[in-house]
ZABA-214576 format. One record per residue (C-alpha): residue in three letters; x negated, y negated, z negated. Coordinates in steps of 0.2 Angstrom, whole numbers, padded with zeros to 4 digits, always signed. Each point is the difference from the previous one (the first is absolute). Example, Ala and Ser with C-alpha at 12.3 -4.5 7.8 and 13.67 -1.06 7.14 Angstrom:
<nodes>
ala-0062+0022-0039;ser-0006-0017+0003;
</nodes>
This chain:
<nodes>
met+0067-0231+0211;lys-0004-0006-0016;asn+0013+0011-0009;ile-0007+0016+0008;lys-0019-0003-0007;phe+0009-0006-0016;ile+0009+0017+0000;met-0015+0010+0005;ser-0011-0008-0016;phe+0012+0004-0013;cys+0002+0018+0007;pro-0016+0006-0010;val+0009-0009-0015;leu+0017+0007-0001;ile-0007+0017+0003;leu-0014-0001-0012;phe+0015-0006-0012;phe+0014+0013+0003;leu-0017+0014-0001;thr-0005-0008-0017;leu+0019+0000-0008;asn+0000+0017+0007;phe-0016+0005-0007;phe+0008-0007-0019;glu+0016+0009+0002;ser-0010+0017+0001;pro-0001+0006-0022;glu-0015+0009+0006;asn-0009-0016+0009;ile+0004-0010-0015;ala-0007+0012-0011;thr-0017+0001+0009;phe+0000-0019+0003;lys-0002-0002-0018;arg-0011+0015-0003;tyr-0013-0009+0010;ser+0002-0016-0004;ser+0002-0002-0020;pro-0015+0004-0009;ile+0012+0011-0014;tyr-0002+0016+0011;lys-0020-0004+0003;ile-0015+0009-0011;asn-0017-0010+0007;lys-0016+0015+0005;ser-0011-0010-0013;leu+0011+0004-0014;leu+0005+0018+0005;lys-0022+0001+0003;ser-0002-0006-0018;ser+0015+0011-0006;asp-0008+0017+0007;lys-0006+0013-0014;asn-0012+0006+0013;ser-0007-0017+0005;glu-0016-0010-0007;ser+0009-0014-0005;tyr+0017+0010-0008;asp+0008-0012-0014;ser+0014+0008-0011;asp+0008-0019+0001;ser+0002+0000+0018;lys+0008+0018+0000;lys+0012-0005-0010;gln+0003-0016+0011;val+0002+0011+0017;val+0013+0014-0013;asp+0009-0016-0005;ser+0000-0007+0019;val+0006+0018+0006;leu+0015+0001-0013;asn+0005-0018+0004;ile+0002+0004+0018;ile+0009+0018-0002;lys+0011-0008-0010;tyr-0005+0011-0018;asn-0002-0013-0011;lys+0006+0009-0014;trp-0017+0010+0001;gln-0011-0015-0004;asp+0002+0003-0019;tyr-0010+0013+0003;arg-0013-0004+0015;asp-0015+0006-0012;tyr+0006+0020+0003;ile+0004-0002+0015;asp-0014+0012+0011;met-0003-0009+0019;glu-0008+0008+0013;met-0005-0009+0016;tyr-0002+0011+0017;tyr-0002-0006+0018;gly+0007+0007+0015;cys+0008-0001+0019;ile+0017+0005-0005;ile+0011-0014+0009;pro+0001+0001+0019;asp-0007-0016+0009;leu-0008-0006-0015;ser-0017-0003-0007;glu-0005+0011-0016;gln+0012-0002-0014;leu-0002+0001-0019;ile+0007+0011-0009;leu+0002+0001-0018;ala+0006+0013-0013;leu+0008-0007-0016;asn+0004+0015-0014;leu+0012-0010-0011;ser+0004+0012-0012;lys-0003+0019-0001;asp+0014+0003+0010;leu+0002-0013+0013;gly-0013-0007+0012;val+0002-0013+0016;ile-0011-0004+0016;val+0001-0016+0006;ile-0008-0004+0019;phe-0009-0016+0007;glu-0005-0006+0015;glu-0015-0007+0003;ile+0001-0017+0006;asn-0016-0012+0000;asp-0003-0003-0018;asp+0014+0007-0007;tyr+0011+0017-0002;ile+0016-0003+0005;phe+0013+0010-0007;his+0009+0012+0011;ser+0013+0014-0008;lys-0003+0011-0017;ile+0005+0021-0004;glu+0008+0000-0015;asn+0006+0016-0013;leu-0015+0006+0003;ser-0007+0013-0015;pro-0014-0006-0007;ile-0015-0001+0014;glu-0017+0013+0000;lys-0007-0007+0016;ile+0003-0004+0016;lys-0007+0004+0016;phe+0001-0004+0019;ile+0001+0013+0014;glu+0002-0004+0020;his+0016+0000+0006;pro+0003+0013+0012;ala+0007-0010+0015;glu-0005-0019-0003;asn-0014-0010-0005;lys+0002-0001-0017;lys+0000+0008-0017;leu+0012+0012-0008;met-0002-0007-0020;val-0002+0017-0013;val+0006-0005-0017;tyr-0002+0013-0015;gln+0009-0001-0014;ile+0001+0010-0017;ser+0019-0002-0010;asp-0003+0011-0018;glu+0016-0001-0011;lys+0002+0005-0017;leu+0019-0004-0001;gly+0011+0014-0010;ala-0013+0014+0010;phe-0014-0002+0012;ser-0004-0005+0015;tyr-0014-0005+0010;arg-0003-0001+0018;his-0015-0007+0012;his+0006-0002+0017;met-0004-0010+0017;gln+0009-0010+0013;ile-0004-0007+0015;phe+0007-0017+0007;asp+0000-0005+0015;cys+0005-0016+0004;asp+0012-0008+0016;ser-0007-0020-0002;gln+0012-0004-0014;asn+0005+0016-0009;phe-0010+0015-0009;asn+0005+0017+0003;val-0003+0016-0006;val-0006+0011+0013;leu-0006+0016-0012;glu+0004+0003-0017;lys-0008+0013-0010;thr-0005+0008-0018;ile-0016+0001-0006;ser+0002+0009-0014;gly+0015+0003-0013;lys+0007+0006-0014;glu+0018-0001-0010;ile+0006+0009-0017;tyr+0018+0000-0003;lys+0013+0009-0006;lys+0009+0011+0011;asn+0018-0005-0006;trp-0004-0016+0007;val+0004+0006+0016;asp+0009+0015-0003;met+0015+0000-0013;asn-0002+0018-0001;ala-0018+0002-0004;pro-0004+0004-0020;asp-0003-0013-0010;leu-0018+0005-0004;glu-0005+0000+0018;trp-0014-0010+0006;ile-0008-0001+0018;met-0016-0006+0006;val-0003-0005+0018;ile-0018-0002+0006;glu-0004-0004+0018;glu-0016-0004+0007;ser-0004-0002+0020;gln-0014-0004+0009;ile+0002-0015+0014;asn-0014+0002+0015;phe-0001-0015+0014;asp-0013-0008+0009;tyr-0003-0017-0004;lys-0004-0003+0021;asn+0014+0009+0006;thr+0016+0002-0009;ser+0012+0007+0012;glu-0001+0016-0010;ile+0002+0001-0020;asn+0000+0019-0007;thr+0006+0002-0018;val-0002+0015-0010;thr+0013+0000-0016;ser+0002+0012-0016;val+0011+0001-0012;lys+0002+0011-0015;lys+0015+0001-0012;tyr-0001+0006-0019;arg+0012+0004-0012;ala-0003-0001-0019;lys+0015+0001-0017;ser-0001-0013-0012;glu+0011-0016-0009;met-0016-0012+0003;ile-0008-0003+0015;pro-0010+0015+0002;ser-0020+0000+0000;lys-0009+0004+0018;asp-0007+0018-0008;ser+0020+0003-0003;phe+0005+0002+0017;ser-0001+0016+0007;leu+0001-0002+0024;ile+0016+0006+0008;glu-0002-0004+0016;glu-0014-0010+0011;lys+0001-0003+0019;ser-0013-0009+0014;tyr+0002-0007+0016;lys-0006-0009+0013;asn+0005-0014+0010;val-0005-0009+0016;tyr+0005-0019+0004;tyr-0002-0010+0016;trp+0001-0017+0004;ser+0018-0003+0010;glu-0001-0017+0011;lys+0020+0005+0003;tyr+0003-0004-0019;asn-0017-0009-0007;thr-0002+0012-0013;phe-0008+0016-0002;val+0011+0014+0001;pro-0003+0021-0002;asp-0003+0011+0013;lys+0016+0011+0002;ser-0009+0011+0013;asp-0012+0006-0013;lys+0004+0013-0011;asp-0004-0005-0017;val-0011+0012-0011;phe+0010+0005-0016;ile-0002+0010-0013;arg+0010+0005-0017;his-0006+0012-0013;asn+0016+0002-0014;his-0005+0005-0019;ile+0011+0008-0010;asp-0005-0001-0019;
</nodes>
């Protein structure tokens, strides 16, 4: 009888031991445990408040501390020498399912590179959750209602401005959805773009002096409350010029223009926005001969 009682009392301990062992055998669980238990993955709310440039208690040294902490957390240590030049913006939104409001920090590291770092709210701290890397410099972030779930989608507006060799400018948006751990792009669209290049860079048979300029502009319309449908209208104009050097804008002549409309619907099957195949795009093309 005593042996039975001993076995019965020991069983819960044994079960707990194996559950704990199983927990720490998972790399994901170990990473989660470290993140929640280690202070290096935390940022205190009071420090964040004093680092917010819109706050009455704003302090530039606090902002530097937050930038330092974030760079350490995401292992971007090589950028710490440039912390005084890193632009940081704070946002708050419920983009991760089953969690309270999250802190979203947008950091522009340089004229070419941006990163978004997401933190969970836990008592008096924010705990690192995840990051979105390899972004263009971030102009702003907005949040819209998820079409099917009780959370938000994150709309990230970015600007890429390149002048290497010729010229390229792109202002675009990406809409991100989080599936508890990963952030996925569910729609990407150019808002405005301009590109100038030599035609023989893409067509070896083209004349050496011929340059092409392409200008693209889009209107993107969606309801912030009902986002199951997003409408876009895009116009693309193509110009040509002849010159030994990069031509001025006035040197180009319009050779082609087109415009089209797209309607994107939320697909619960694929968890993304998909173009409506049943709706015929409005498409107009004008060819110009000079």
